[in-house]
C-alpha positions in Angstrom: -19.9 10.7 -21.9 -19.6 12.4 -25.2 -20.8 15.9 -26.0 -20.6 16.5 -29.7 -22.1 18.4 -32.6 -24.5 15.5 -33.3 -25.9 15.5 -36.8 -25.1 19.1 -37.3 -22.5 19.9 -40.0 -21.3 22.9 -37.9 -18.8 23.1 -35.0 -20.1 23.1 -31.5 -19.0 25.3 -28.6 -18.8 23.8 -25.2 -17.9 25.7 -22.0 -15.9 23.5 -19.6 -16.0 24.2 -15.8 -14.3 22.3 -13.0 -15.7 22.7 -9.5 -17.6 25.8 -10.7 -14.5 27.5 -12.2 -14.1 28.2 -15.9 -11.5 26.0 -17.6 -12.0 26.6 -21.3 -14.4 26.9 -24.1 -13.9 24.2 -26.7 -14.9 24.8 -30.3 -14.8 21.8 -32.5 -16.6 18.5 -33.0 -17.0 17.8 -29.3 -15.5 16.5 -26.0 -15.2 13.1 -24.5 -15.3 12.5 -20.7 -13.9 9.1 -19.8 -12.7 7.0 -16.8 -9.4 5.3 -16.8 -11.2 2.1 -17.7 -12.7 3.7 -20.7 -9.5 5.5 -21.8 -8.6 2.8 -24.3 -11.7 3.3 -26.4 -13.1 6.4 -28.1 -10.9 8.7 -26.0 -7.7 7.0 -27.2 -9.0 7.1 -30.8 -9.5 10.9 -30.5 -5.9 11.4 -29.2 -6.4 11.0 -25.5 -4.0 9.2 -23.1 -4.2 5.6 -22.0 -4.6 5.7 -18.2 -4.0 2.7 -16.0 -7.2 1.7 -14.2 -5.6 2.2 -10.8 -5.1 5.9 -11.4 -8.1 7.8 -10.0 -9.0 10.4 -12.6 -11.5 11.8 -15.1 -10.2 12.3 -18.7 -11.3 15.2 -20.9 -10.4 14.6 -24.5 -11.3 17.1 -27.3 -12.6 15.8 -30.6 -11.2 17.7 -33.6 -10.9 21.0 -31.8 -10.3 24.2 -33.7 -7.4 25.1 -31.3 -4.0 23.3 -31.8 -3.2 24.1 -28.1 -6.2 22.4 -26.6 -4.9 18.9 -25.5 -6.4 16.1 -23.4 -6.3 16.6 -19.7 -6.7 14.3 -16.7 -8.5 15.7 -13.7 -8.5 14.2 -10.2 -11.5 12.0 -9.7 -12.7 14.2 -6.9 -13.7 17.1 -9.2 -17.1 17.9 -10.7 -17.1 18.9 -14.4 -19.8 20.8 -16.1 -20.1 21.0 -19.9 -22.4 23.8 -21.0 -23.7 24.9 -24.4 -23.4 28.7 -24.4 -26.5 30.7 -25.3 -24.6 33.2 -27.4 -23.6 30.6 -30.1 -26.1 29.4 -32.8 -25.6 25.7 -32.5 -26.9 23.0 -30.2 -25.0 19.8 -29.2 -25.7 16.2 -28.6 -24.8 14.1 -25.5 -24.6 10.4 -25.3 -23.6 8.0 -22.6 -21.4 5.1 -23.8 -22.4 5.9 -27.4 -26.1 5.1 -26.7 -29.3 7.1 -27.0 -28.0 10.6 -27.9 -30.0 13.5 -26.5 -30.0 17.1 -27.8 -28.5 19.8 -25.6 -30.1 23.1 -26.3 -28.4 26.5 -25.7 -27.9 27.1 -22.0 -28.2 23.4 -21.1 -25.4 21.6 -19.4 -24.2 18.1 -18.4 -22.5 17.6 -15.0 -20.1 14.8 -14.6 -18.6 13.6 -11.3 -17.3 10.4 -9.8 -19.9 8.2 -8.2 -19.9 7.7 -4.4 -20.7 4.0 -5.2 -18.1 2.6 -7.6 -19.1 -0.5 -9.7 -17.0 -3.5 -8.7 -15.2 -5.1 -11.6 -14.7 -8.9 -11.4 -12.1 -11.0 -13.1 -11.7 -14.8 -13.3 -9.9 -16.5 -10.5 -6.3 -17.1 -11.4 -6.4 -14.7 -14.3 -2.8 -13.6 -14.7 -3.4 -11.0 -17.5 -2.6 -7.6 -16.3 -3.6 -4.3 -17.9 -0.3 -3.9 -19.8 -0.6 -7.4 -21.3 -4.2 -6.6 -22.3 -3.3 -3.3 -23.9 -0.3 -4.9 -25.8 -2.5 -7.9 -26.9 -5.6 -6.0 -27.9 -4.2 -2.7 -29.2 -0.8 -4.0 -30.3 0.5 -1.1 -28.1 4.2 -0.3 -28.8 4.5 -3.3 -31.0 7.0 -2.7 -33.8 9.4 -4.5 -36.1 12.7 -5.1 -34.5 15.4 -2.9 -36.0 18.6 -4.5 -37.2 21.8 -3.4 -38.7 22.5 -3.1 -42.4 23.9 -6.7 -42.6 20.6 -8.2 -41.2 18.5 -6.1 -43.6 20.6 -7.3 -46.5 20.5 -11.0 -45.6 16.7 -11.0 -45.0 17.1 -12.5 -41.5 14.2 -11.9 -39.1 12.3 -10.0 -41.9 8.8 -9.1 -40.8 9.3 -10.4 -37.2 7.4 -8.3 -34.7 8.2 -7.8 -31.1 7.2 -5.6 -28.2 9.4 -2.5 -27.8 11.2 -3.8 -24.8 12.2 -6.9 -26.8 10.1 -9.3 -24.6 8.2 -12.1 -26.2 
């Protein structure tokens, strides 16, 4: 779920409440609410954390917020989040679900997000030995870097340009 400024050139203000209690008011381009499964998409691109799918949580990631101290947060999956557009600010916002069919949120309107009582089962191929870490390393090149060598190796050109995972595993 994304609550953002939509086509407006102005910042949006969004009040965030958790289980009915005020958490913060975000001023910026918007907020992303994601599941651990969705954490490696738009949330990651906006500076959010990658979260293993076995970790039960709801991610809240700010999009270009005006406060340097507002960082992504992971809530327990048992909470109910409410994102509200305050009436005292001039701008509206837009909400979209998985990037599709944005709707306008007018002043005073809100979006409530909670974990479903009926989770969607995720299937994988029988015998599929790819785990989450392998998928993240393969698709996102996570923690993939050039191996560092000493001065002698750099001068001789050995292993120049060779890439390997950070742990040295191939």
